[in-house]
C-alpha positions as CSV (number, residue, x, y, z in Angstrom):
1,M,74.7,-125.6,72.9
2,S,72.4,-123.2,74.9
3,R,72.3,-119.3,74.2
4,D,69.7,-117.2,76.4
5,D,66.4,-119.2,75.8
6,D,67.4,-120.9,72.5
7,V,69.0,-124.6,72.4
8,R,71.0,-125.5,69.2
9,I,71.6,-129.2,68.8
10,S,74.3,-130.2,66.3
11,G,75.4,-133.7,65.1
12,E,74.3,-136.7,63.1
13,N,70.7,-136.4,62.0
14,D,69.5,-139.5,64.0
15,S,71.2,-138.3,67.1
16,V,69.8,-134.5,66.7
17,S,66.3,-136.0,66.2
18,K,66.5,-138.2,69.4
19,A,68.0,-135.2,71.4
20,A,65.2,-133.1,70.3
21,S,62.7,-135.8,71.3
22,V,64.2,-135.9,74.8
23,L,63.9,-132.1,75.2
24,E,60.3,-132.2,74.0
25,Q,59.5,-135.0,76.6
26,M,61.1,-132.7,79.4
27,Q,59.1,-129.7,78.1
28,Q,56.0,-131.7,78.5
29,K,56.8,-132.6,82.0
30,L,57.6,-128.8,82.8
31,R,54.2,-127.7,81.6
32,R,52.8,-129.9,84.4
33,Q,55.4,-129.2,87.1
34,D,57.8,-126.5,87.9
35,W,61.0,-128.8,88.2
36,L,62.9,-131.9,86.7
37,T,64.1,-134.5,88.7
38,V,66.9,-136.9,87.6
39,E,64.2,-139.7,87.2
40,D,62.2,-137.4,84.8
41,V,65.3,-136.9,82.7
42,G,66.2,-140.7,82.6
43,S,62.5,-141.5,81.8
44,A,62.5,-139.1,78.8
45,I,65.7,-140.6,77.5
46,A,64.4,-144.1,78.1
47,H,61.0,-143.3,76.3
48,V,63.0,-141.8,73.0
49,T,65.4,-144.6,73.1
50,H,62.5,-147.3,73.3
51,Q,60.6,-145.5,70.5
52,A,63.7,-145.4,68.3
53,R,64.3,-149.2,69.0
54,G,60.6,-150.0,68.5
55,P,59.3,-153.5,68.9
56,S,61.3,-156.3,67.7
57,G,60.7,-157.8,64.3
58,N,58.9,-160.8,65.7
59,G,56.7,-158.7,68.2
60,E,58.7,-159.7,71.2
61,I,57.8,-157.6,74.5
62,D,60.6,-157.2,76.9
63,V,59.5,-157.9,80.5
64,F,61.1,-158.2,84.0
65,S,61.5,-161.9,84.8
66,K,60.9,-163.9,81.6
67,G,63.0,-161.7,79.3
68,A,60.4,-161.6,76.5
69,V,56.7,-162.3,75.8
70,K,55.8,-163.1,72.1
71,P,52.6,-162.9,70.5
72,K,51.6,-166.2,69.0
73,T,49.0,-165.4,66.5
74,A,48.6,-162.6,63.8
75,G,45.6,-161.2,65.9
76,Q,47.9,-161.1,69.0
77,K,50.5,-159.2,67.1
78,R,48.0,-156.8,65.6
79,Y,47.0,-156.3,69.3
80,V,50.5,-155.7,70.6
81,E,51.1,-153.0,67.7
82,A,48.0,-151.2,68.6
83,M,48.9,-150.8,72.2
84,L,52.2,-149.6,71.2
85,K,50.9,-147.0,68.9
86,H,47.7,-145.8,70.8
87,D,47.3,-144.1,74.2
88,L,43.8,-145.9,74.4
89,T,43.2,-149.5,73.1
90,F,40.1,-151.6,73.3
91,C,40.6,-155.4,72.9
92,V,37.6,-157.9,72.8
93,G,37.6,-161.6,72.3
94,P,36.9,-165.0,73.8
95,A,38.6,-166.6,76.7
96,G,42.2,-167.8,76.1
97,T,43.1,-165.2,73.4
98,G,45.7,-163.4,75.6
99,K,43.8,-160.1,76.1
100,T,44.9,-159.5,79.6
101,Y,48.2,-161.4,79.3
102,L,49.3,-159.2,76.6
103,A,48.1,-156.1,78.0
104,V,50.0,-156.8,81.3
105,A,53.1,-157.8,79.2
106,V,53.1,-154.4,77.3
107,A,52.4,-152.5,80.6
108,A,55.4,-154.2,82.3
109,S,57.6,-153.5,79.4
110,M,56.7,-149.9,79.5
111,L,57.6,-149.7,83.3
112,K,60.8,-151.7,82.8
113,T,61.9,-149.2,80.0
114,G,61.0,-146.0,81.9
115,Q,58.0,-144.9,79.7
116,V,55.6,-144.9,82.7
117,K,56.2,-144.8,86.5
118,R,53.3,-146.9,87.5
119,L,51.0,-149.7,86.6
120,V,47.5,-149.6,87.7
121,L,45.3,-152.6,87.0
122,A,41.5,-152.5,87.7
123,R,38.5,-155.0,87.4
124,P,34.9,-154.5,88.4
125,A,34.0,-156.6,91.1
126,V,31.0,-158.5,89.7
127,E,30.3,-162.2,90.5
128,A,30.3,-164.5,87.7
129,G,26.9,-166.1,88.1
130,E,27.5,-167.2,91.7
131,R,26.7,-165.5,95.0
132,L,29.9,-165.4,97.1
133,G,28.3,-164.0,100.2
134,F,30.0,-162.3,102.8
135,L,33.6,-163.1,102.5
136,P,35.7,-163.1,105.6
137,G,38.7,-160.8,106.2
138,D,39.6,-157.0,105.4
139,L,38.7,-155.4,102.3
140,Q,41.9,-156.5,100.5
141,A,41.0,-160.1,101.3
142,K,37.5,-159.5,100.0
143,V,38.3,-158.1,96.7
144,N,41.6,-160.4,96.0
145,P,39.4,-163.2,94.5
146,Y,38.2,-160.7,91.7
147,L,41.8,-159.5,91.2
148,R,43.5,-162.9,91.0
149,P,43.9,-163.1,87.3
150,L,45.7,-159.9,87.0
151,F,48.0,-161.1,89.9
152,D,48.6,-164.2,88.0
153,A,49.6,-162.4,84.8
154,L,52.1,-160.1,86.8
155,H,53.7,-162.9,88.6
156,D,54.7,-164.3,85.2
157,M,56.2,-160.9,84.2
158,I,57.9,-160.0,87.5
159,D,59.7,-162.0,90.0
160,V,58.1,-162.2,93.5
161,E,60.7,-160.0,95.5
162,Q,60.5,-157.2,92.9
163,M,56.7,-157.5,92.8
164,K,56.7,-157.0,96.6
165,R,58.8,-154.0,96.3
166,F,56.6,-152.5,93.3
167,M,53.4,-153.0,95.4
168,L,54.8,-151.6,98.7
169,N,56.0,-148.6,96.9
170,D,52.8,-148.1,95.0
171,V,54.6,-148.6,91.7
172,I,52.0,-151.3,91.0
173,E,48.5,-151.1,92.0
174,V,45.8,-153.8,91.6
175,A,42.4,-152.7,92.7
176,P,38.6,-152.8,92.0
177,L,37.2,-150.5,89.6
178,A,35.5,-148.5,92.1
179,F,38.7,-147.2,93.6
180,M,39.4,-145.3,90.3
181,R,36.9,-142.8,90.9
182,G,38.1,-139.2,91.4
183,R,41.6,-139.7,90.3
184,T,43.7,-138.7,87.3
185,L,46.6,-141.0,86.4
186,H,49.8,-139.5,84.9
187,D,52.7,-141.5,83.7
188,S,50.9,-144.7,84.0
189,A,50.0,-147.8,82.2
190,I,46.5,-148.3,83.2
191,I,44.6,-151.7,82.5
192,L,40.8,-152.2,82.9
193,D,40.2,-156.1,82.8
194,E,36.7,-157.8,82.2
195,A,35.4,-154.4,80.9
196,Q,32.2,-156.2,79.8
197,N,30.9,-156.1,83.3
198,T,31.2,-152.4,83.5
199,T,28.0,-150.1,83.2
200,P,28.3,-147.3,80.7
201,S,28.6,-144.7,83.7
202,Q,31.6,-146.7,85.1
203,M,33.1,-147.0,81.9
204,L,33.0,-143.2,81.3
205,M,34.4,-142.7,84.9
206,F,37.3,-145.0,84.0
207,L,38.1,-143.6,80.7
208,T,38.3,-140.2,82.0
209,R,41.1,-141.2,84.5
210,L,43.5,-141.1,81.6
211,G,46.2,-138.5,82.4
212,H,49.3,-136.9,80.6
213,D,51.9,-139.4,79.3
214,S,49.7,-142.5,80.1
215,K,48.6,-145.5,78.2
216,M,45.1,-147.2,78.9
217,I,44.1,-150.6,77.9
218,V,40.6,-151.9,78.0
219,T,39.8,-155.6,77.6
220,G,36.9,-157.7,77.8
221,D,34.6,-160.7,76.3
222,K,31.3,-159.6,75.2
223,T,29.9,-163.3,75.3
224,Q,30.7,-163.5,79.2
225,I,28.6,-160.4,80.4
226,D,27.5,-161.1,84.1
227,L,25.5,-157.9,84.6
228,P,21.8,-158.1,85.2
229,P,19.7,-158.8,82.0
230,N,18.4,-155.3,81.9
231,Q,21.8,-153.5,82.3
232,E,23.6,-152.5,79.3
233,S,27.3,-153.4,79.3
234,G,29.8,-150.3,79.4
235,L,32.1,-151.9,76.9
236,E,29.7,-152.6,74.1
237,D,28.4,-149.0,74.8
238,A,31.7,-147.6,74.7
239,L,32.8,-149.3,71.5
240,E,29.8,-148.1,69.6
241,R,30.1,-144.3,70.8
242,L,34.0,-144.1,70.4
243,Q,34.1,-145.9,67.0
244,D,34.8,-142.7,65.2
245,V,37.1,-141.1,67.6
246,K,40.8,-140.6,66.5
247,G,43.6,-141.9,68.4
248,I,41.6,-144.9,69.8
249,A,42.3,-148.5,68.6
250,A,39.7,-151.2,68.8
251,V,41.0,-154.8,68.2
252,E,38.9,-157.8,68.0
253,L,40.6,-161.3,68.7
254,E,38.8,-164.5,67.5
255,K,38.8,-168.2,68.1
256,G,41.8,-168.8,65.9
257,D,43.8,-166.5,68.5
258,I,43.2,-168.8,71.5
259,V,46.4,-170.2,73.0
260,R,45.2,-172.1,75.9
261,H,44.8,-175.8,75.7
262,K,43.7,-177.0,72.4
263,L,40.3,-178.0,73.8
264,V,39.5,-174.3,74.8
265,Q,39.1,-173.4,71.1
266,N,36.7,-176.3,70.5
267,I,34.6,-175.6,73.6
268,V,34.1,-172.1,72.5
269,S,32.9,-173.2,69.0
270,A,30.5,-175.7,70.6
271,Y,28.9,-173.0,72.8
272,E,28.6,-170.5,69.9
273,R,27.0,-173.2,67.7
274,S,24.5,-174.0,70.6
275,Q,23.7,-170.3,71.0
276,G,23.0,-170.1,67.3
277,R,20.5,-172.8,67.7
278,G,18.9,-171.1,70.5
279,L,19.9,-173.6,73.2
């Protein structure tokens, strides 16, 4: 019931709480814009419904084409829970631990349930120890090799035709990190992959893109830094600077969280032993 500028909600406690949360979501929108669209109202309802439902007991993430993605280790489950609870999550760990895959799954789930309106996925365009030279084609053709892992994860979550529509309508954007400069991203799930290859200034630039009602996930592997030897990694720098900042989660995955071919875990262990001997 509405009277003058007051709104009174009556009913069961749970229903009243949900309705109040929906109104609060819409008020937050109105602080940034002078109107509400039908989509804004639907997004607020979906957001509150998803929060009330929460993640399933086994940690399954509802995505578009697969139906659900499930964390396979205790570390991965802790990572998913951190992403759901925090607006900014850092995740570091060796290759094969699902850092990028689970981040994309959570972002796709948020898009599906209406919690965000866009997915923005970025990567620094740093060559992994080899010179690629002057690649042929336009700008998109030149940067696609760097962004391929993000596309691979997205294609597992969203069918091809829907992916094309999302890309065409700018619902999903996959771009080099440099394209993030000067932007503020509201109502978005934003992922920075291979963050160990950012500089501290690039990392600061990226983190300050976070807008209202957005979620940001930063992933990287501190053992695979491809920057020049005298250049500090923006990921390591950020983890040190932000360790005491409330509202930020930092999750570290380990060899036991590797879910690729069983040999990958053995390979990672062998390289760690060699590095320990100074080889």
